[in-house]
C-alpha positions as CSV (number, residue, x, y, z in Angstrom):
1,X,22.6,14.1,18.8
2,X,19.5,15.1,16.9
3,X,18.1,12.2,14.8
4,X,16.2,13.0,11.7
5,X,16.2,16.3,9.9
6,X,15.2,19.4,11.9
7,X,14.1,22.6,10.2
8,X,15.2,26.1,11.4
9,X,12.3,26.4,13.8
10,X,12.9,23.0,15.4
11,X,16.6,23.8,15.7
12,X,15.9,27.1,17.3
13,X,13.4,25.5,19.7
14,X,15.9,22.7,20.4
15,X,18.6,25.1,21.3
16,X,16.2,27.0,23.6
17,X,15.3,23.7,25.4
18,X,18.9,22.8,25.9
19,X,19.9,26.2,27.1
20,X,17.0,26.3,29.6
21,X,17.9,22.8,30.9
22,X,21.5,23.8,31.3
23,X,20.6,27.0,33.1
24,X,18.7,25.0,35.8
25,X,20.5,24.6,39.0
26,X,19.6,21.3,40.5
27,X,20.1,20.8,44.2
28,X,19.7,17.1,43.9
29,X,20.8,14.5,41.3
30,X,19.0,11.2,41.6
31,X,20.9,8.4,39.9
32,X,19.7,5.0,39.0
33,X,22.2,2.4,40.3
34,X,22.5,-0.6,38.0
35,X,23.9,0.3,34.5
36,X,23.9,4.0,35.4
37,X,26.4,4.3,38.2
38,X,27.6,0.7,38.3
39,X,27.7,-2.0,35.8
40,X,25.0,-4.6,36.4
41,X,26.1,-8.2,35.8
42,X,22.9,-10.1,34.9
43,X,24.5,-13.4,35.7
44,X,25.6,-12.4,39.2
45,X,23.4,-13.3,42.1
46,X,22.9,-11.8,45.5
47,X,23.8,-8.3,46.7
48,X,26.2,-6.5,44.4
49,X,28.7,-5.7,47.2
50,X,29.3,-9.5,47.5
51,X,30.0,-10.0,43.8
52,X,33.6,-11.1,43.1
53,X,34.0,-8.1,40.7
54,X,32.2,-4.8,40.5
55,X,32.7,-1.9,38.2
56,X,31.7,1.8,38.0
57,X,30.2,3.0,34.8
58,X,32.5,5.1,32.6
59,X,33.0,8.6,34.1
60,X,30.7,7.9,37.1
61,X,33.4,8.9,39.7
62,X,34.2,12.0,37.7
63,X,30.7,13.2,37.3
64,X,29.7,12.5,41.0
65,X,32.8,14.4,42.1
66,X,31.9,17.5,40.0
67,X,28.2,17.5,40.8
68,X,28.6,16.9,44.5
69,X,30.6,20.1,44.8
70,X,27.4,22.1,44.3
71,X,24.6,19.6,44.9
72,X,23.7,16.4,46.6
73,X,23.8,13.1,44.7
74,X,21.6,10.2,45.6
75,X,20.8,6.7,44.4
76,X,17.3,5.5,43.4
77,X,17.1,1.8,42.6
78,X,14.6,-1.1,42.2
79,X,17.3,-3.6,43.2
80,X,15.6,-6.4,45.2
81,X,18.7,-8.1,46.6
82,X,20.2,-5.1,48.3
83,X,19.5,-2.9,51.3
84,X,20.7,0.7,51.4
85,X,23.7,-0.5,53.5
86,X,24.5,-3.2,50.9
87,X,24.3,-0.6,48.1
88,X,26.7,1.7,50.0
89,X,29.2,-1.1,50.4
90,X,29.1,-1.7,46.6
91,X,29.4,2.0,45.9
92,X,32.4,2.2,48.2
93,X,34.2,-0.7,46.4
94,X,34.4,1.5,43.2
95,X,35.0,4.9,44.9
96,X,31.4,6.3,44.5
97,X,30.1,6.0,48.1
98,X,31.6,9.2,49.4
99,X,29.6,11.2,46.9
100,X,26.2,9.7,47.7
101,X,24.0,11.4,50.3
102,X,20.9,9.2,50.3
103,X,20.0,5.8,48.9
104,X,16.4,5.1,48.0
105,X,15.8,1.4,47.4
106,X,12.9,-0.9,46.9
107,X,13.9,-3.0,50.0
108,X,13.4,0.0,52.3
109,X,10.7,2.0,50.5
110,X,8.5,-1.0,49.5
111,X,7.7,0.6,46.2
112,X,9.5,0.7,42.8
113,X,10.2,3.2,40.2
114,X,8.2,4.3,38.2
115,X,5.5,4.5,40.9
116,X,4.4,7.8,42.3
117,X,4.8,6.4,45.8
118,X,8.6,5.9,45.2
119,X,9.1,9.4,43.9
120,X,6.9,10.9,46.6
121,X,9.1,9.2,49.2
122,X,12.2,10.7,47.6
123,X,10.6,14.2,47.7
124,X,9.5,13.8,51.3
125,X,12.8,12.5,52.5
126,X,14.8,15.2,50.7
127,X,12.3,18.0,51.7
128,X,12.7,19.7,48.4
129,X,10.6,20.8,45.4
130,X,10.3,18.7,42.3
131,X,12.0,21.4,40.3
132,X,15.2,20.9,42.4
133,X,15.8,17.3,41.3
134,X,17.1,15.8,38.2
135,X,16.7,12.0,37.7
136,X,19.3,10.2,35.6
137,X,18.8,6.7,34.6
138,X,19.2,4.1,31.8
139,X,15.6,2.8,31.9
140,X,13.2,4.9,29.8
141,X,10.0,3.6,31.6
142,X,11.2,3.3,35.2
143,X,13.7,6.1,35.5
144,X,12.8,8.8,32.9
145,X,9.1,8.5,32.3
146,X,8.5,7.6,36.0
147,X,10.2,10.8,37.0
148,X,8.4,12.9,34.4
149,X,5.0,11.5,35.5
150,X,5.9,12.6,39.0
151,X,6.8,16.1,37.8
152,X,10.6,15.6,38.1
153,X,13.0,16.5,35.4
154,X,14.9,13.6,33.9
155,X,17.7,12.6,31.5
156,X,18.1,9.2,29.9
157,X,21.6,7.8,30.2
158,X,21.8,6.1,26.8
159,X,25.5,5.0,26.2
160,X,24.4,2.7,23.4
161,X,22.6,5.4,21.5
162,X,19.4,3.4,21.4
163,X,16.5,5.0,19.5
164,X,14.3,7.0,21.9
165,X,11.0,8.8,21.7
166,X,10.6,12.4,20.8
167,X,11.0,14.8,23.6
168,X,13.4,12.8,25.8
169,X,16.6,14.5,26.9
170,X,19.5,12.0,26.6
171,X,23.2,11.7,27.2
172,X,25.6,9.1,26.0
173,X,28.3,9.8,28.6
174,X,27.7,10.6,32.3
175,X,30.3,13.4,32.0
176,X,27.8,15.3,29.8
177,X,26.0,16.1,33.1
178,X,28.9,18.1,34.3
179,X,29.1,20.0,31.0
180,X,25.4,20.6,30.4
181,X,26.0,23.4,27.9
182,X,27.9,21.0,25.6
183,X,26.3,17.7,26.4
184,X,22.6,17.5,26.9
185,X,20.9,16.5,23.7
186,X,17.3,16.4,22.5
187,X,16.5,13.4,20.4
188,X,13.8,13.7,17.8
């Protein structure tokens, strides 16, 4: 969605940005975990895999299935209660684990998003260029701006359609990632 009124030049520029973004072929999709791939219960304590009930976000299984056919999907999280093994157990409970190649977490890296150290660790581990990764997350500061500051493309997962700053690519449904020509939007 484009908020506000855009003139002909802005609409033409907007269309160009979306087309360029959808033409990019990413080799790696880096997803935030809580409230991007899986619902985070703020009242639950301990590692998510041990919670009585866990839930995948709407269309998470579908989009990981589609994207993993041509790229690798990974998790990048600041979760403090979970190791990579704990996260894999939680992902497996909702059918997401089989689509995830690497899990990057605070407990094992010792750094959090949005730090350069966190994203440098991701790049070193994956052995890829910054241009080959797309970061997807629900936190503007930690996920999106952190990736941008590290030279990595990013998309804000914004299912509640919160107002966002100019220049941020956003989606309201994860499935929009698998239909980039129809779904990526530029909010103004």
